[in-house]
N, C-alpha and C positions, 0 to 999 in steps of 0.2 A: 734170857736173864742176863748175860753179858751186857746187852743193849741198852737194859734198864741201868744197870750200875755205871756203864759210861753217861748215859744221859744225867743221872744223879751226880755224878763226878763234875761233869760241866756245870750242872747248875749252882753247885757247891762253889766252883772255881770263880763264876759270874757274881755269885752273890757275894764272896768275899772282895771281888772287885767293886762290886758296887756300894759296898759298906764303906772301901778307902773312899771313894769318890765322894759320900755323902760325908765325911768325917773331916774330908780336906776341903770341903766348900764353904768358905769363909762368910759366905752370905747367909749360911742359914743359922738361926739361932742354936742354943744348946739345947733346948727342950726338943726340937725339931730334929735335931740330929739323935738324941736318945729315943724318940719313937721310931723314928725310921731304923734306926739300928734293932730296935724291939721288935719291929714287923720282921726285919730280914732273920732275925734269930729264931723266928716262930715259923719259917718256911723250910720243908725239906726238898729232895730233891725233884718231887713231881710238880713240877712249874705249873702247870693246870690247877693244881688245887688250890695255891694261893693261901692266904691265912685270913681268918674272919674273928679274929677276937672282938669284943666289947670294949666301946671307949673307957668305960669305967675300968675294965680289966688294966689296960694300956696305963690308962692313968695311976692306977694302984702300984704296978711292977714297975713304973718307971719314976714315980715321983713327981708327975707333972699333973695339973690340975686337968679336969675333964676339959674345960674350956681351951687349957694349953694345948692337949690332945687334938681337938678339933682345928685351932690355927696350926699346929704342928702337920697335921694331914693335908690342909690346904696349901701349905707352903710345901711340902713333898709332890702334891700334883700339879704344881707349878702355877697356882693362884695368887695372884697379888690383891689381898685385901683391902689395901689402900685405893688402887686404882679399879678394881672389879674387873681386871683382866686375866687374861691366860698368858703368862709369860715366865720365861726361864725354863729351866731344866723339868722335865715331869720325870721325877725320879720313881713315883708311882702311879697305878692305874686304881680307881676305886669303882666298885659295884656298888651303889647303895640302893637297899631295900628296905622300906618302911616296916617295922613290925617283923623282918625277918633276919636284918643282920647287914652290915657291911662286908666284902668281900675284899681284900687288897693282893696286887701283884706288883712285883718289883720291874721296872723297865730297864732292860739292858740295851742301851741305844747305840752300843757296839757292835751288836749281832747283824 
């Protein structure tokens, strides 16, 4: 039980650092930051569980359009939509499954 508590505490500390990185990244637009913080806040101390909200749910709770959520997720994954290349920092990892739902994890690159 104590090990689970320390893992959760470590995750929450890393999550807070991750949020500070996202908020401080001036290359990210405001909708992307809102979506990133929303995803981070949906995650608990069980890192392997990730988060799996629907895009419509993210849009409703962040005030960002569904298209804006799709673009924000691409930005957080480090995908440049203009050049169609993977660049920049990858803040999240996404596992996309049609008709099942997407699952998202935060990337803690400092670990």
